[in-house]
C-alpha positions in Angstrom: 0.0 0.0 0.0 1.5 3.3 -1.0 0.7 5.7 1.7 2.3 9.0 2.8 2.4 10.3 6.3 -0.3 12.8 7.0 2.2 14.6 9.2 5.4 15.3 7.3 8.6 13.4 8.1 11.2 15.8 9.5 14.3 16.7 7.6 17.7 15.6 8.9 18.3 19.1 10.3 15.0 19.0 12.1 15.8 15.6 13.5 19.1 16.7 14.9 17.7 19.9 16.4 14.6 18.2 17.8 16.5 15.4 19.4 15.0 12.7 17.3 16.6 9.4 16.6 18.2 8.8 13.3 16.4 6.7 10.9 16.9 3.1 11.7 19.0 1.0 9.4 18.2 -2.6 9.1 19.8 -5.1 6.8 17.4 -7.3 4.9 18.9 -10.5 3.5 17.4 -12.2 0.6 16.9 -15.9 1.4 18.0 -16.8 -2.2 21.4 -15.2 -1.6 22.8 -17.8 0.8 26.1 -19.4 0.4 28.6 -18.3 -2.2 26.7 -15.2 -3.1 26.2 -13.9 0.4 29.1 -11.5 -0.1 27.0 -9.6 -2.6 24.1 -8.8 -0.2 23.4 -5.1 -0.2 21.8 -3.4 2.9 18.4 -1.9 2.5 17.7 1.3 4.4 14.2 1.5 5.8 12.7 4.9 6.6 11.5 5.5 10.1 7.9 6.4 9.6 4.9 6.5 11.8 5.6 3.1 13.4 6.4 4.3 16.9 10.2 3.8 16.2 9.7 0.1 15.1 9.0 -2.0 12.1 5.4 -2.0 10.8 3.1 -4.1 13.0 -0.6 -4.3 13.5 -0.4 -1.8 16.3 1.8 0.6 14.3 -0.7 0.6 11.4 -3.4 1.5 13.9 -1.1 4.3 15.2 -0.8 5.5 11.6 -4.5 5.6 11.2 -4.8 7.6 14.5 -2.2 10.1 13.3 -4.1 10.7 10.1 -7.3 11.3 11.9 -5.7 13.7 14.2 -4.2 15.4 11.2 -7.6 16.0 9.7 -8.9 17.3 13.1 -6.1 19.8 13.4 -6.7 20.9 9.9 -10.2 21.7 10.8 -9.6 23.4 14.2 -9.2 27.1 14.8 -6.3 28.8 16.6 -8.3 28.9 19.9 -9.3 25.3 19.6 -5.7 24.2 18.8 -4.4 26.1 21.9 -7.0 24.4 24.1 -6.1 21.0 22.7 -2.4 21.6 23.1 -2.9 22.7 26.7 -4.8 19.5 27.4 -2.0 17.5 25.8 0.6 19.3 27.9 -1.4 18.6 31.1 -1.3 14.9 30.2 2.4 14.8 29.4 5.3 13.8 31.6 8.9 15.0 31.8 9.9 13.1 28.7 7.5 15.1 26.6 8.4 18.4 28.2 12.1 17.7 27.5 11.3 16.6 23.9 9.1 19.7 23.2 11.7 22.1 24.7 14.4 20.6 22.4 12.2 20.4 19.3 11.0 24.0 19.7 14.5 25.4 19.7 15.0 25.6 15.9 11.5 27.0 15.6 11.8 29.7 18.2 15.0 31.1 16.7 16.4 34.5 17.5 14.3 36.3 14.9 11.1 34.5 16.0 9.6 37.6 17.7 10.2 39.8 14.7 9.0 37.5 12.0 6.0 36.3 14.0 5.0 39.9 14.8 5.2 40.9 11.2 3.1 38.0 10.1 0.5 38.4 13.0 0.4 42.1 13.8 -2.7 41.6 16.0 -0.8 39.2 18.3 1.7 40.2 21.0 4.8 37.9 21.2 6.2 38.9 24.5 9.7 37.6 25.2 9.8 35.0 28.0 11.8 35.7 31.1 14.4 33.0 31.8 17.3 32.6 34.3 19.7 33.4 31.5 17.9 36.5 30.4 17.6 37.8 33.9 21.3 37.2 34.6 22.2 39.0 31.4 20.1 41.9 32.3 21.7 42.2 35.7 25.1 42.0 34.2 24.4 44.7 31.6 22.9 46.9 34.3 25.9 46.4 36.5 28.3 47.3 33.7 26.1 50.2 32.6 25.6 48.8 29.2 21.8 48.4 29.4 21.1 51.8 28.0 18.8 50.8 25.1 15.2 50.0 24.9 14.1 46.5 25.8 10.7 44.9 25.6 9.6 43.9 29.1 9.7 40.1 29.5 6.8 38.0 30.7 7.4 36.0 33.8 5.0 33.1 34.4 4.6 31.3 37.7 1.5 29.1 37.0 -0.6 27.7 34.2 -3.2 30.3 35.0 -0.8 33.1 34.0 -0.4 31.5 30.6 -4.2 31.0 30.2 -4.9 34.6 31.2 -2.4 35.8 28.6 -4.0 33.7 25.9 -7.4 34.9 26.8 -6.3 38.5 26.7 -4.6 38.0 23.4 -7.7 36.3 22.0 -9.9 39.1 23.1 -7.5 41.7 21.8 -7.1 39.9 18.5 -10.9 39.7 17.9 -11.6 43.3 19.0 -8.8 44.9 17.1 -9.3 43.6 13.5 -9.0 46.6 11.3 -10.6 47.0 7.9 -9.1 50.1 6.3 -11.0 51.9 3.6 -10.5 50.2 0.2 -9.8 53.5 -1.5 -6.9 54.1 0.8 -5.2 50.8 -0.1 -2.1 51.2 -2.2 -1.0 47.6 -1.9 -2.4 44.2 -1.5 -0.8 42.2 1.3 -2.2 43.7 4.5 -5.9 43.6 3.5 -5.5 40.2 1.9 -4.1 38.9 5.2 -7.1 40.4 7.1 -9.5 38.9 4.7 -7.7 35.5 5.0 -8.1 35.7 8.8 -11.8 36.5 8.4 -12.4 33.7 5.9 -10.6 31.3 8.1 -13.4 31.3 10.6 -15.5 29.7 7.8 -12.9 26.9 7.2 -11.6 28.2 3.8 -8.2 27.4 2.5 -5.6 29.8 1.2 -5.9 28.7 -2.5 -9.6 29.5 -2.6 -9.4 32.9 -1.0 -10.7 36.0 -2.8 -7.9 38.6 -3.3 -8.1 42.3 -3.7 -6.3 43.7 -6.7 -5.2 47.4 -6.8 -8.3 48.5 -8.7 -10.5 47.5 -5.8 -12.3 44.5 -7.4 -12.7 41.0 -6.0 -11.3 38.1 -7.8 -11.1 34.4 -7.0 -7.9 32.6 -7.9 -9.7 29.2 -7.6 -13.4 29.1 -7.9 -15.2 27.4 -5.1 -17.6 25.9 -7.5 -14.9 23.6 -8.7 -14.8 22.0 -5.3 -18.6 21.6 -5.3 -18.5 19.7 -8.5 -17.6 16.0 -9.0 -14.0 17.0 -9.6 -13.2 18.1 -6.1 -12.2 14.7 -4.6 -9.4 14.4 -7.1 -7.8 17.5 -5.5 -6.8 15.4 -2.5 -4.5 13.1 -4.5 -2.0 15.8 -5.4 -0.5 18.8 -3.7 -3.8 20.7 -3.7 -5.4 22.1 -0.6 -8.7 20.8 0.7 -11.1 23.8 1.4 -13.0 21.7 3.9 -10.3 20.1 6.0 -7.5 22.5 5.3 -6.6 25.0 8.0 -6.4 28.7 7.4 -3.5 29.8 5.2 -1.3 31.1 8.0 -1.8 27.9 10.0 -0.6 25.6 7.1 3.1 25.7 7.2 3.4 22.2 5.8 0.9 20.9 3.2 0.9 17.2 3.0 -1.5 14.9 1.2 -3.4 12.4 3.2 -3.0 8.6 3.1 -5.1 6.6 0.8 -6.8 4.6 3.5 -8.0 7.7 5.2 -9.2 9.2 1.8 -11.1 6.0 1.2 -12.6 6.0 4.7 -13.5 9.6 5.1 -13.3 11.6 1.9 -14.5 9.3 -0.8 -18.0 9.9 -2.4 -19.0 6.5 -1.0 -18.3 7.5 2.5 -19.8 10.9 2.0 -23.0 9.4 0.7 -23.2 7.1 3.7 -22.6 9.7 6.4 -25.3 12.3 6.9 -23.2 14.2 9.4 -20.3 14.4 7.0 -22.5 15.6 4.1 -24.2 18.2 6.3 -20.8 19.4 7.5 -19.4 19.8 4.0 -22.6 21.3 2.7 -22.7 23.9 5.5 -19.1 24.8 4.9 -19.5 25.0 1.2 -22.6 27.1 1.7 -20.8 29.4 3.9 -18.0 29.9 1.4 -20.4 30.3 -1.5 -22.2 33.0 0.4 -18.8 34.7 0.8 -18.2 34.4 -2.9 -21.6 35.7 -3.9 -21.2 38.7 -1.6 -17.8 39.4 -3.0 -19.0 40.4 -6.4 -19.2 44.2 -6.1 -16.2 46.0 -7.3 -15.8 48.1 -4.2 -17.0 47.7 -0.6 -16.8 50.0 2.3 -14.9 49.2 5.5 -18.2 49.1 7.4 -19.8 46.5 5.1 -16.7 44.3 5.2 -16.9 44.3 9.0 -20.5 43.3 8.8 -20.0 40.6 6.2 -16.8 39.1 7.6 -16.9 39.5 11.4 -15.5 36.6 13.4 -17.9 33.8 14.3 -18.4 34.0 18.1 -20.0 30.6 18.2 -16.8 28.6 17.6 -16.5 26.0 20.4 -13.5 26.3 22.7 -12.8 22.6 22.8 -13.6 20.4 19.8 -15.5 17.2 20.1 -12.7 15.1 18.8 -10.4 16.2 21.6 -11.7 13.6 24.0 -10.7 10.8 21.6 -7.3 12.4 21.1 -6.7 12.6 24.8 -7.7 9.0 25.3 -5.2 7.9 22.7 -2.5 10.1 24.1 -2.9 9.2 27.7 -4.0 5.6 27.6 -2.7 4.0 24.4 0.5 5.8 23.2 3.9 5.1 24.7 6.5 7.9 25.2 8.0 7.0 21.8 4.7 7.4 20.0 3.9 10.6 21.9 7.2 12.2 20.9 6.7 11.1 17.3 3.2 12.6 17.3 4.4 15.8 19.0 7.2 16.2 16.5 5.0 15.9 13.5 2.4 18.1 15.2 4.9 20.9 15.7 5.5 21.1 12.0 1.8 21.8 11.4 1.5 24.6 13.9 2.2 28.3 13.3 4.2 30.7 15.5 1.2 31.6 17.6 0.8 28.0 18.8 4.5 27.6 19.1 4.6 30.6 21.4 1.6 29.3 23.3 3.3 25.9 23.9 6.6 27.6 24.9 4.8 29.6 27.6 3.5 26.4 29.2 7.0 24.8 28.9 8.5 27.8 30.8 6.1 27.2 33.6 6.8 23.4 33.6 10.6 23.9 33.5 10.4 26.3 36.5 7.9 24.3 38.5 8.0 25.4 42.2 8.0 22.0 43.8 8.4 23.3 47.3 5.3 25.4 47.1 3.3 22.3 45.9 4.5 20.1 48.8 3.1 20.2 52.4 5.0 22.7 54.4 6.3 20.0 56.9 7.7 18.0 54.0 9.2 21.1 52.3 10.9 22.1 55.6 12.3 18.5 55.9 13.9 18.8 52.5 15.3 22.2 53.3 16.8 20.9 56.6 19.3 18.9 54.5 20.8 22.1 53.0 23.8 23.8 54.4 23.5 27.3 55.7 25.1 28.7 52.6 22.7 26.7 50.4 19.8 27.8 52.5 20.6 31.4 52.0 20.9 30.9 48.3 17.6 29.1 48.1 15.9 32.0 50.0 16.6 34.2 46.9 14.6 32.0 44.5 11.1 33.4 45.3 8.9 34.8 48.1 7.6 31.3 48.8 11.1 29.9 49.2 12.1 32.8 51.2 9.2 32.3 53.6 10.1 28.6 54.0 13.9 29.2 54.3 13.3 31.7 57.1 11.3 29.3 59.1 12.2 29.7 62.8 12.3 26.0 63.6 14.5 25.4 60.6 17.1 27.9 61.8 16.8 26.7 65.4 18.1 23.3 64.2 21.0 25.1 62.5 21.8 27.0 65.7 21.7 23.8 67.8 24.3 22.3 65.5 26.9 24.9 66.3 28.3 26.4 69.5 26.3 29.6 70.2 28.3 32.4 71.8 25.8 35.2 71.6 23.2 36.1 74.1 19.8 34.4 73.5 16.8 36.3 74.6 13.2 35.1 75.1 11.4 34.1 71.8 14.5 34.5 69.7 14.5 34.8 65.9 16.9 32.0 65.3 18.1 33.1 61.9 19.2 36.4 63.5 20.9 34.5 66.3 22.8 32.4 63.8 23.8 35.4 61.8 25.0 37.3 65.0 26.9 34.2 66.1 28.6 33.9 62.7 29.6 37.6 62.6 30.9 37.3 66.1 33.3 34.6 65.0 34.4 36.7 62.1 35.0 39.7 64.3 37.2 37.7 66.6 39.2 36.3 63.8 39.7 39.7 62.1 40.1 41.7 65.3 37.1 43.9 64.5 35.5 45.4 67.6 34.1 48.4 69.3 35.9 49.9 72.3 34.4 51.7 75.3 36.7 53.5 77.8 35.6 53.7 81.4 37.2 56.5 83.4 36.8 57.3 87.1 39.5 55.7 89.1 42.3 57.9 90.6 45.0 55.2 90.7 46.0 52.0 89.0 43.2 49.6 88.1 44.3 46.1 89.0 41.3 43.8 88.7 38.1 43.6 86.6 35.1 41.3 86.3 31.7 41.5 84.6 28.4 39.7 84.0 25.9 40.2 81.2 25.0 43.8 82.1 27.5 45.2 84.7 31.2 45.5 85.0 33.1 45.8 88.3 36.6 47.3 88.6 38.9 47.4 91.6 41.8 49.8 92.0 44.7 50.8 94.2 42.6 53.8 95.2 40.7 51.3 97.5 37.4 51.7 95.7 35.2 49.4 93.6 33.2 50.9 90.8 30.2 49.3 89.1 29.6 50.2 85.5 26.9 49.7 82.8 28.9 47.5 80.5 27.1 48.5 77.3 26.7 52.2 77.9 29.9 52.7 79.9 28.1 54.8 82.6 29.0 54.6 86.3 26.3 52.9 88.4 27.7 52.9 91.9 31.0 53.4 93.9 31.8 51.0 96.7 34.2 52.0 99.5 35.3 49.9 102.5 38.7 48.3 101.8 41.6 49.7 103.8 44.0 49.1 101.0 43.9 48.4 97.3 41.4 45.9 95.8 43.1 43.1 93.9 40.4 40.6 92.9 36.6 40.7 92.2 33.9 38.2 91.4 30.1 38.5 91.0 28.5 36.0 93.4 24.8 36.5 92.7 22.7 39.2 90.9 23.0 41.5 93.9 26.1 40.2 95.7 29.8 41.0 94.8 32.9 39.4 96.4 36.1 41.3 96.6 39.6 40.6 98.0 42.2 43.2 98.9 45.7 44.0 99.9 44.5 44.2 103.5 43.9 40.4 103.5 40.1 40.5 103.8 37.3 39.1 101.7 34.2 41.4 101.5 30.6 40.7 100.3 28.8 43.7 98.9 25.1 44.3 98.5 24.8 45.9 95.1 21.3 47.2 95.8 22.3 49.3 98.8 26.0 49.7 98.0 27.0 48.6 101.5 29.4 45.9 102.6 27.3 42.9 103.8 30.0 40.8 105.3 33.8 41.0 105.9 36.0 37.9 106.3 39.5 38.1 107.8 40.9 35.6 105.3 44.7 35.8 105.2 47.7 37.1 107.2 49.1 38.9 104.1 47.9 40.6 101.0 45.2 38.6 99.1 46.4 38.4 95.5 43.8 36.3 93.7 40.6 34.3 94.2 38.4 31.9 92.2 34.8 30.8 92.8 32.7 27.8 91.6 29.2 27.9 93.0 29.5 28.3 96.7 33.2 27.2 96.8 35.7 30.1 97.0 39.5 29.6 96.9 41.8 32.5 97.8 45.6 32.8 97.7 47.9 35.1 99.5 51.3 36.3 100.3 51.3 34.0 103.3 51.9 31.0 101.0 48.6 29.4 101.7 45.5 28.5 99.7 42.2 28.7 101.6 38.9 27.2 100.5 35.6 28.7 101.8 32.0 28.0 101.8 31.2 31.5 100.8 27.4 31.0 101.2 27.9 30.5 104.9 31.3 32.4 105.1 32.9 29.3 106.6 36.5 28.1 106.1 36.5 24.5 104.8 40.2 23.8 104.4 43.7 25.3 104.1 46.1 23.9 101.6 49.9 24.0 102.4 52.7 23.2 100.0 54.1 26.2 98.3 57.4 27.6 99.5 56.7 31.2 98.5 53.9 33.6 97.8 51.0 32.3 95.8 50.0 34.8 93.0 47.5 32.8 90.8 44.6 30.5 91.4 42.0 28.7 89.3 39.5 25.8 89.7 38.1 23.1 87.4 34.5 23.2 86.1 33.2 20.8 88.8 34.9 22.6 91.7 36.9 19.5 92.7 40.4 20.6 91.7 42.4 23.7 92.5 45.3 24.9 90.3 47.7 27.4 91.9 50.8 29.2 90.6 53.5 30.5 93.0 56.7 32.5 93.3 58.4 29.2 94.0 58.3 28.6 90.1 55.8 25.8 90.3 52.2 25.0 89.4 50.4 22.6 91.8 47.1 20.7 91.2 45.2 20.1 94.5 42.3 17.7 95.2 39.6 19.4 97.4 38.3 16.0 98.5 41.6 14.9 100.1 43.2 18.3 100.6 46.4 17.1 99.1 48.5 18.0 96.1 48.0 15.6 93.2 50.7 16.9 90.8 53.4 19.5 90.7 54.7 21.1 87.4 58.0 23.0 87.7 57.2 25.3 84.8 59.6 28.2 85.3 63.4 27.9 85.4 64.1 31.4 86.6 61.1 33.4 87.9 57.7 33.4 89.5 54.6 32.0 88.0 52.3 35.1 87.7 49.2 33.7 86.1 47.4 30.4 85.7 44.1 29.4 84.0 42.4 26.0 83.8 39.9 24.7 81.2 38.7 21.2 80.2 41.7 19.3 81.3 44.3 21.8 80.2 46.0 24.7 81.9 48.0 27.7 80.7 50.5 29.6 82.9 53.0 32.4 82.5 56.4 33.3 83.8 58.4 36.2 82.5 57.4 36.9 78.9 56.6 33.2 78.2 53.2 31.5 78.1 53.0 27.7 78.4 50.2 25.2 77.7 50.0 21.9 79.6 47.7 19.0 79.9 46.7 18.4 83.5 46.9 14.6 83.3 49.6 14.5 80.7 53.3 14.8 80.6 55.0 17.6 82.6 56.4 19.1 79.4 54.5 22.0 77.8 52.4 21.2 74.7 53.1 24.6 73.3 54.9 27.8 74.2 54.0 31.3 73.0 56.4 34.2 72.7 55.1 37.6 71.6 55.1 39.7 74.8 58.1 42.0 75.4 57.7 42.3 79.1 56.3 40.2 82.0 52.9 38.6 81.4 50.7 39.7 84.3 47.4 37.9 83.6 45.9 35.3 81.2 42.8 33.3 80.6 42.3 30.0 78.8 39.1 28.7 77.1 39.1 25.2 75.5 36.4 24.6 72.9 37.4 21.1 71.8 39.4 19.1 74.3 40.0 16.1 72.0 42.1 18.1 69.4 42.6 20.4 71.5 41.2 23.7 70.2 40.7 26.9 72.1 41.7 30.5 72.9 44.2 32.2 75.2 44.0 35.9 76.1 47.0 37.4 77.8 48.2 40.9 78.9 51.3 42.2 80.5 53.6 45.1 81.4 54.2 45.9 77.7 50.7 47.2 77.4 49.7 44.5 74.8 46.5 42.5 74.9 47.0 39.4 72.8 44.7 36.5 72.0 45.9 33.3 70.5 44.6 30.2 68.8 46.2 27.5 70.9 46.8 25.4 67.8 49.1 28.0 66.3 52.3 29.6 67.4 51.4 33.0 66.1 48.7 35.2 67.7 45.4 36.0 66.0 45.4 39.7 67.0 47.1 42.2 69.3 45.4 45.3 70.8 47.4 48.3 72.0 44.8 50.4 73.7 46.4 51.6 76.9 49.1 53.8 75.4 51.9 51.5 76.4 50.9 51.4 80.1 51.0 48.0 81.9 47.8 45.9 81.7 47.2 44.3 85.1 44.1 42.2 84.5 41.9 40.9 81.7 38.6 39.2 81.7 36.7 37.9 78.7 33.6 36.0 77.5 32.2 35.2 74.1 31.3 38.8 73.3 34.0 41.0 74.8 37.3 41.6 76.5 37.7 43.9 79.5 41.1 45.1 80.5 42.4 47.1 83.5 45.5 49.2 83.3 48.0 51.5 85.1 46.6 54.4 83.1 43.6 54.4 85.6 41.1 53.2 82.9 39.2 50.1 82.0 38.6 49.3 78.3 35.9 47.1 77.0 36.6 45.5 73.5 33.1 44.5 72.2 33.1 42.1 69.3 29.3 41.8 69.0 29.0 44.4 66.3 
């Protein structure tokens, strides 16, 4: 059977551009050429036709018949109906079809598509589609100041409803803005001919049978419609002629292909027409409509008003054709992906730029499907929880919906719980802000970026400092204790009572402050009233340092002893003896079971409070006194002269690391271990050279050095996650705040 595809076979170029498979090559062997003549067998190339990518079978022949029927239906459908059918097909397609259509439309939607389509369809707006590439290009041109020329605003579609609304507006606009200029004003033919073609298309007429307007203003028919009404008209279907009944309007027929013989015999033959009352009535109605156009077209000149009246668009055209249900059934239930792609490829060659543009609009929506907004919020948040913080911030820029999901408070709470938080957390926190502040705090520490507040008020050297979240206390040789607002730097109260200089301070409760002085006493201060609540005669010599864990307070003195107190009841629990010289430094472990002391006898001792005995002794200094000691998570740091040493409390008695950047004696230091297994942590030290240095304990070189006291000795430092406070010989206290 000699049959030709109703839908045209694509050219080689179209196949490559559309992602189609190459024609299959199969070698057919003649059974008579067996044996000696087998070397002369020549391969036979079989065309890949409408067989679903396979050799002809019973099912593929049925598929061919279905394609031919669909071809006739599309020939008979209007632009609006085609768009509705294509929308239904897209809704019934899967990713394979979306990918295929996006590829196959590339050669059709070429770079001059908007210009050529607009010139052919002046009543239609072909608005450029906004894509990721176009938006990035626009941003780049704007950034480089090269976007100084006019651009057509791109359309950005989020849902299918956006595309439908655009199609509806275009359809209304197209129908309401058909212009019929006065015939006498026409100097050329093409514009009016195109308008008349558009009008005649609503009656189902083909391009070869359209009346044309010649310059003298008379109507002529290139092909008389009566020829098709006669017995000769069926023969027109066997050649390259155009069927006035089943042909689409001229600007829809970009490929004119004859139908297959089996379809002609079934549908278009006089025998079939004679047996089908519906077919005869359909053809008669259409021929009658066209004959009425022909008879009305006889006058030599018609006014624009009469043309509008005679050829206005038919408002009764159905939106969805009756045959669409059958097509959807084949497409959804019977055709495989291969057959669907074959059908879509041949269908694209039958459509005009308006339908191509319509399909591309839906493909843009499909290719940018916002899957997160379609999922339940709980499931969307579960997906986002697997993203890193950086990926989460990038995802928040996708859309407002993604931004709302990515800013979910519980999502960021989980991110905050996965890291060590060093910022202050208030009630009902916004966890994304907490995470951001915590991240910037780490960056500020690493880069040495901070804000400084200078507290002035003492009349002599400031030798100790301590603070909580809101207040800072400073003690001086001038025998006073001053309480400051740590954020504003304003003086809150001034406490007087020590007979000599105040050398150590510690906040006990919200309203109680503990102080130790050169006079050998320990005092408890009521911060509400500013009065001394209790005085303890602790040592026989100057009290140089103290350390508290809960109710346990340890103090050290010039009298070579370490005393441990229950400060809640102001009772002495035990006195530790063992140092041979004055004890200058003291610290305790986190549980309050160990005491670490540094002395002028060049040693550091670790004491057990349960037994009251010395567990270990480290002879850290070869020449001079140990001036400072600090314990954290199984490690301790101590200083002698200009040297700082790091030891493991239960490890060897040799230092793990030594740090040398101070030029004069180190007076004070503090150690904070963040990861004991590595170990990782921070040391802050200060000395007589006026430097405040903080170190990463894993590196020999310091992170940053502050010179804020004009070269005067720094006697004490205290720090937490947000700030450093330093006390100096220049009578001032400085707060270095990193939470900016």
